[in-house]
C-alpha positions as CSV (number, residue, x, y, z in Angstrom):
1,Q,0.0,0.0,0.0
2,V,3.0,2.3,0.6
3,Q,6.2,2.0,-1.3
4,L,9.5,3.5,-0.2
5,V,12.6,3.7,-2.3
6,E,15.9,4.9,-1.0
7,S,18.8,6.3,-2.9
8,G,22.1,8.2,-2.2
9,G,24.2,5.5,-0.5
10,G,27.7,4.6,-1.6
11,L,31.3,4.6,-0.8
12,V,32.8,7.7,1.0
13,Q,36.0,8.5,2.8
14,P,36.0,9.2,6.6
15,G,35.0,12.8,7.1
16,G,33.0,13.0,4.0
17,S,29.3,13.6,3.4
18,L,26.3,11.8,1.9
19,R,22.7,12.7,1.5
20,L,20.2,9.8,1.5
21,S,16.8,10.3,-0.1
22,C,13.6,8.3,0.2
23,V,10.5,8.8,-2.0
24,A,7.1,7.5,-0.9
25,S,4.2,6.4,-3.0
26,G,0.8,4.8,-2.5
27,N,-1.6,5.3,0.4
28,I,0.7,7.7,2.3
29,F,-2.2,9.3,4.1
30,K,-2.0,6.3,6.5
31,T,1.4,7.4,7.8
32,Q,2.5,10.5,9.8
33,V,6.1,9.7,10.8
34,M,9.0,9.0,8.5
35,G,12.4,8.0,9.6
36,W,15.8,6.5,8.9
37,Y,17.1,3.3,10.5
38,R,20.4,1.5,10.0
39,Q,21.5,-2.1,10.5
40,A,24.9,-3.6,10.8
41,P,25.6,-7.3,10.1
42,G,24.4,-9.5,12.9
43,K,22.7,-6.7,14.8
44,Q,19.1,-5.3,15.1
45,R,17.9,-2.5,13.0
46,E,18.1,0.8,15.0
47,L,16.7,4.2,14.7
48,V,18.9,7.0,13.3
49,A,16.3,9.8,13.1
50,E,12.6,10.3,12.5
51,I,10.4,13.3,11.7
52,T,6.7,13.9,12.1
53,S,4.2,15.4,9.7
54,L,4.5,18.6,11.7
55,N,8.2,18.7,10.9
56,N,9.4,17.8,14.4
57,P,12.6,15.8,14.3
58,T,14.0,13.2,16.7
59,Y,17.6,11.9,16.7
60,A,18.8,8.6,18.2
61,D,21.7,10.2,20.3
62,D,23.9,13.2,20.6
63,D,26.4,11.9,18.1
64,V,23.8,11.6,15.4
65,R,22.3,14.9,16.3
66,G,25.6,16.6,15.9
67,R,26.4,15.2,12.4
68,F,23.1,14.3,10.7
69,T,20.0,16.2,9.7
70,I,16.6,14.7,8.8
71,S,14.2,16.7,6.7
72,R,11.0,16.1,4.7
73,D,9.4,17.6,1.6
74,D,5.7,16.6,1.6
75,S,5.1,18.3,-1.7
76,K,7.4,15.7,-3.2
77,N,6.6,12.8,-0.7
78,M,10.3,12.6,0.2
79,V,12.4,12.4,3.3
80,Y,16.1,13.1,3.5
81,L,19.1,12.3,5.7
82,Q,22.0,14.7,5.3
83,M,25.1,13.1,6.8
84,H,28.3,15.0,7.6
85,N,31.7,14.0,9.1
86,L,31.1,10.3,8.4
87,K,32.9,7.7,10.4
88,P,33.8,4.1,9.6
89,E,31.3,3.0,12.3
90,D,28.5,4.7,10.2
91,T,29.0,1.8,7.7
92,D,25.6,0.1,7.5
93,V,22.6,-0.5,5.4
94,Y,20.2,2.5,5.8
95,Y,16.4,1.9,5.6
96,C,13.6,4.4,5.1
97,N,10.6,3.9,7.3
98,A,7.0,5.3,7.4
99,R,4.5,4.6,10.1
100,N,1.2,5.5,11.6
101,L,1.0,7.0,15.1
102,V,-2.0,4.9,16.2
103,V,-2.3,1.8,14.0
104,S,0.9,-0.2,14.2
105,R,0.2,-2.4,11.2
106,Y,0.5,0.7,9.0
107,E,4.3,0.6,9.0
108,Y,6.4,0.3,5.8
109,W,10.1,-0.2,4.9
110,G,12.2,0.5,1.9
111,Q,14.8,-2.0,0.6
112,G,17.7,-0.2,2.0
113,T,20.8,1.6,0.7
114,Q,24.3,0.7,1.5
115,V,26.7,3.3,3.1
116,I,30.4,2.4,3.3
117,V,32.8,4.7,5.0
118,S,36.3,3.7,4.4
119,A,39.7,5.1,3.3
């Protein structure tokens, strides 16, 4: 019912920047919150940042808050994650997420985009 497609991942040197993009289509009226998650091999998927339909952002921790910025453009049905000063530990698959605040079954995921931070 909702499709999410990520782009913008790739290989970058430590200290570099990337901007991840996610475009949503389908019954997007069922969702209010969009976010970015990341998952390392053998570990659970974890929240990086999310943003509400009222444009209120939440970041996972102080490190993320200091280096990353989440934003959304509802006129284009898109959410972005601007990442600066990337570190090798940021190497993960990053996933776009959209969810409903009340009905938990209205939650959707993209296929993911790979970010590799390496010299």
